N, C-alpha and C positions, 0 to 999 in steps of 0.2 A: 504494500500499499504506499502511496506517495505521502509526503510530509503534510501534516495539518497544523497550521498555526492559527491561534486565536486565543482569546481569554476563555479558558475552558473549565474553571472551577471558581468557587467562592474565594479560595485562598489566593488565586492568581488575579482576581479582579481588582480594579482600582478602588481605593478607599476614598470616598467622597460623594458628592451629590450627583455627579455625572458618570454615565457608563457603569453604574453600580450593578452588582450581582443581586444584592438583597433589596428587593422591591417590596412595597407594602403587603402584597398577597402572593408573591411568587418568587422563586429563585431562578435567575437566568444562569443556566449551566454552561452555555457557550453562545457565541455569536461571531459572525464574520469569519467562519472557518474558511481557511484557504488551503484546500487539498489540491495537491499537484500530482500529475503523472507525466509521462513523456511528451504529451501534447500541450502541457501548460496547466492552467487552473481547471479543475474538474467542473466547477460551476459554469464555466463558459459554454459547456456542452448543453446547458439547459436555460440559456438566456433567450430573450426574444430574437436576437440576431442569429442565434443557432437555428431557430425555426425558419427564418428567412434563408439561411444557408441551405437547409434541407430542401426547401421549396425551389430554390434557385438551381441546386444540383439536379433535381428531377427535371426541371425545365430545360436545362442544358443538354441532358441526355435526349429528351424528346426533340429538341431543336435540331439535332444532327440529322434527323430524318424529316424535318419540316413538320413535325407533329405537335409542337407546343401550342396548346389551346389559349394561352394567355398572351397579352400584349404589354409592352413597356418594361421598365426596370422592376425587378422583383422587390427591391427595397422600397419602392414607391407605393406598393400595394399595402393599404392600411387594414386595420382590424375589421372595420365595417365592410370594406371591399371583400375581404376573405369570407366574412360571414354571408355576404350577399351571394358569393359564388357557390357556397354550400347550399344555400336555400333556393336560389333562383338561376344559378348557372346551368349550362347544359351538362350532360352526363360526364363528359371528359373533364370539364372544368372542376366540377364537384369532386370527381374521383382523384384529380391531381391534388387538390387541397387535402382530401382525406389521406392520401399517401404521405403528404408532408406531416400531417398530424400523427400518423403511425410512427414515422421515423423519429419525430420529436418525443413522442411518448416513450419510445424505447430508450432514448437518450436520458430523459428525465428519470426513468426507472433505474438506469445505470448509475446516475449520480446519487440517487437515494441509497442504493445498495452500498456505495462507497461511504456515504455519510454515516450509515448505521454501524460501520466498522470502527468508527471513532468512539472512544469511551463515553463522551458526553451525549452521544446519540444512541448508544447501544440499547437503552431501555425505552426508547420512544415508542409510544403506542399509537399516536395519531399525528399526522402532519397536515397543517392548514396551509393551503397554497393561495398566496395573494399576488400583488403586483399588477401592473397594467395589462399583462398578457391574459390574466384570468378574466378581465372584463370583456370577454368576447365568447361567442359560441365555440369558435375554434379552440380557444384556451380551455374552456370547460371540457370539451371533448378530449383534449390532450391529457388533462388532469385525470379524467375518468378512465381513460384507456391505460395510463400509467399505473393507476391503482389496480386495475384488473391484471396487468402484467405482473405486478408484485405479488398479488394474492395467489395467482396461478403458479408462481415460482416459489411459494411457501414463505414469503415475507409477510409476517402478520402485522401489518401497519395499515391503519385507515388513512386514506388520502382524500381530503375534502376541500372544496373551494372555500375561501374566506367568505363569511356571510355578509359583511359590510361591503359596499362598493369600495374597491381598492383605494381610490382617492380619499375616501372618508375614513377608512380604517387607519390610515397613517396619522390622522388627527385624533380620532376617538381613543386610540390606545394611550394617548397622553393622560387621560383621566386616571389610568392605573399607575402613573408616575407621581400623581399629586399627593402631597402630604395630607394627613387626616384632618388638619384644622380647616381645610378648604370646605369640607362637606357640611360644616355646621353653619356657616354664614353666607355661602355663595352658591349660586345655581349654575355657574358656567365658568369656563376657563379658556385661555388662549392657547392655540396649538399651531405648530409649524412643522411641515413635512418637506424636507429638502431632498431632491432626487437628482439623478444624473441628467434628466431632461426638463423637469418641472420643479417649481417651488410653489407650495400651497400654504396659505395662512388662513386660519379661520377661528370660529368660536364654537366650542363644544358645549352643548347643553347637557348637564349631568342627569337630570330627571330622576333623581334618587327617590322622589316621592312615588314614582311608578315602579322602580326596581332598585333596591338598595345595593345590589351587586353590580350596578352600572350596565346591566345588559340592555337597558333602554336608552343609554346615552347616545346622542346623535349630533351631527354637525348642524348647527343652527344656520350658519352662513360661512362662506369661504371664498377666497379669490385664488385663481390658478394663474401662474405666469409660466409660459413655456420658454424658459431662458435659453434653451438650446437653439431656438430659432433666432434669438437676438445676439447671441455670442457676446455677452457683456464681460467686463473685467470683474474681478472679485469685488472690488470696491463698489462698482455699479450694482452688482447683484445684492450686496448687503444694504445699500441705500434703498433699492427698490423694496426689499423685504421690510425694512423699517416703515416705509410708507404704507405698505399693505397691512402691517400690524396695527398701526395707529388708526387706520380707517376702519378696520374690523372692530377694534375696541370702541371707537366713537359710535359706530352704528349700533352695537349691542347695548351700550349704555343709554342711547337715545330710545331704544326699544324697551327699556325698563329691566334689562337683565342685570343681575348682581354679579359682575365679572370679577373673579378672584384675581389678586395681584400675583399671578403665577403664569408662566409660559412654559409649556412642554415642547421640546425641540427634538425632532427626529432627523438624523443626518447620517449619510453613509460613512463607513470606516470604523476604526477602533477609537473609542471615545476615552480621553484621559479625564481623571477626576477633577481637574481644574478647568476643563472646558476646551481643551485643545484636541485636535484630531491627529492621532498617531500616523495612521496610513489607511488607505482604502477610499480616499475622496478624490481620486484622480479624474473622475468624470465631471466634477464640479468646475465652474468657470474660474480660472485662475488657480493659484496655489493656496489651498485651504489647509495644507499640512505644515505650513511654515511655523517655525518656533516663535515667530513674531506676530502671529495671528491667533486670536482667541475669539471664537464665534460667540461664546456666551457673553464675554465682556462687550463685544460689539453690539449684541442685541440689548443688553442692559443699558448701554450708553444711549441707544436710540429710544428705548422705552424704560426710563428710570423708575416710573411709578404707574400704577393703575388704580384709579379711584382714590388717589391721595395716599396710597400705601406703597412702600418700596417693593419693586418687582422682584420676585424670586423665580429662578429658572431651574429646570432639570432637563438635561440633554442625554439622549441615548442613541444608539444605532437605529436607523430607520426601520430595519426589518424587525428588531426587537419590539418597537412601538407598534408596528402594524400587527404583529402577532398578539400583543397584549389586548388588542381590541376584541379578540376572540376568547379571552380568558374565561368569561362567565359560562361559555358553552363547553369548556374543557374540564369541568369539575368531576366528570365521571372517569377520568384517567389521572394518573399521577405524573407521568412523563410525556411531554408533547413537544412539538416543534413547529416552526414556520419556514416556508420557502417563499420568497417574493421574486417572481419572474418579471424582469423589466430590462433596463439597460444592461444590468448584470443579474446575478442570482444572489439575492440576499438570503441570510439564514440565521436562525436562532433556535435554541432549545431551552426548555423550561422544566422545572419541577415544582408542582403545586405544594403549598405548605399545608400542614395539618392532615387530618384524616380525609382520605380520598375514597370515593366509591369506585375504585379502580376495577375495570372489567376483568383484570388479571388477578384480582383478589388482593 
């Protein structure tokens, strides 16, 4: 097995408010695993670009005989286009997409088999799959097919799509980072989800009156910025984020929400306890891993207070936070994990605290 590097236990995790292993209701046993083989990072075999590569390879083979049923560059075919080909395309178009789904599902199953060989994943009973790729019929079929492949191969792991919309899951999960004092006096909090292509900022409505376990928490409002299209500098990206945050807070307060002086931040990479990013943020605009850059400090400087109270922040890996959104539904297992399929393959594994109604007993 190739090398796997990540923060993989409570003892190895950073001590501090950011990137912590010990969260209010769960222990993060690993995240940002970087397993390598002779081809590079294992996770690259199950990213959205890997699906595009599978589809393009099939098209190239057909093109040799003039039989490619599709037109244009494969990379320009979006999720909605692929779903339309499945539903409305002719037989050969739909069959081509299905063939790519099968190849990708095999790749995803291969990646999962490698992950469960790592100690922190060896006891995982269920994997939640999120990320932008999940937000399509093509993605759902690939996840379902990978689950069947694993089951027929004797790998006893449930593979389920994340229940929240992937864009919202990356915000809702911040509710599970929040300190307990928030829930007594406030009904909402601010959340940020930073990804390789997009940045989203929004207000999470806690709705604990409907579900104390936060299972009814939802995004009240949010703004999405596709920064990959604008190619900003790091400084421009941070400035735009600050503007988004201030507008979201202002709108929520005008609507009568009691917004907590707390911001939950999800960001790619290994998160240091003081708010810097060790590595894994290479897809973000500019150098976010510089020792002279601190994302938490930058956000606090732009939003020093909320509602007259000093702003507190908690930052964690974006896959960790997206997975946390599913925590209320994971109480029937003890060990579970998340994979987020997007620009890359995010990952995290968890152990529930306390007595679990584990299906394995």
